[in-house]
C-alpha positions, 0 to 999 in steps of 0.5 A, spaced: 361 026 244 367 028 241 370 023 236 378 024 233 375 027 227 371 032 230 376 034 235 381 035 229 376 039 225 375 043 231 383 044 232 384 046 225 378 051 225 381 054 231 388 054 228 385 058 222 382 063 226 388 064 230 392 065 223 387 070 221 387 074 227 395 074 227 394 077 220 390 083 223 396 087 225 399 087 219 393 089 215 392 095 220 399 097 219 399 098 212 393 103 210 390 103 204 393 107 198 389 113 196 387 113 189 390 118 184 389 120 177 395 123 173 395 126 166 402 128 163 406 128 157 409 121 155 416 123 155 416 127 161 421 125 166 420 130 171 413 127 171 415 120 172 419 122 178 413 126 181 409 120 180 414 115 184 414 120 190 407 120 190 406 112 190 412 112 195 407 117 199 401 112 199 398 114 193 395 109 188 397 112 181 393 111 175 397 114 169 394 117 162 400 119 158 396 125 154 390 130 156 394 134 161 391 141 158 384 138 156 383 136 164 386 142 166 381 146 162 375 141 164 377 142 171 377 150 170 384 151 172 387 157 168 393 156 164 397 161 168 397 156 174 399 150 170 405 145 169 407 139 166 402 134 169 395 135 172 392 130 177 385 128 181 385 126 188 379 126 193 375 130 188 381 135 188 385 138 182 393 137 184 397 141 178 404 140 178 410 139 182 406 139 189 409 136 195 406 129 197 405 132 204 401 138 201 396 133 198 395 129 204 394 136 208 389 138 203 385 131 203 385 132 211 383 139 211 378 139 206 377 146 204 372 149 199 377 149 193 378 147 186 385 144 189 392 146 189 398 148 184 405 149 183 405 153 177 411 152 172 416 147 174 421 150 180 427 147 180 428 143 187 420 142 187 418 134 188 420 131 181 425 137 179 430 135 184 434 130 181 442 130 181 442 133 174 440 140 178 446 139 182 442 140 189 439 147 187 433 149 190 429 155 188 423 158 192 416 156 190 409 157 193 404 151 193 397 155 191 390 154 194 385 155 188 378 157 189 372 159 185 367 164 186 360 162 188 358 163 180 364 159 178 367 164 173 372 167 177 378 163 180 383 166 185 389 163 189 392 164 196 399 161 198 397 154 201 405 153 203 411 156 202 418 153 200 424 158 201 
């Protein structure tokens, strides 16, 4: 037998369940952010700009304002492939002004590699594309960095080319 109290309680449970179901599409529409750690110089503006672009592209960035060279060395990336910041995402090294689309591609393709890099600081690359550069876009390559089986030899090949 249903009393007014049990009927009311049952109705409240149904309302709560319906509210929870209504929230599911909103949860499904916002995918989880991908964790990324970045090591950079605390005074580098282009690094900050690149981080903002990564956050807009779905990465949850943890920033360390020092240690970029040490992390790069620890991960085994030779100096000639370096830039002003080093990131670690999904077990891969991401060095320099790499476009977010290439980071997503790397995580999707999962190649056997150390990671990807844009050596130096090419003008027009993400984070190096602010108004102070007057729309200038220099050509550059994103390099896929691999290590030999013994781990002593590093090699690269063009992953994506921007012209």
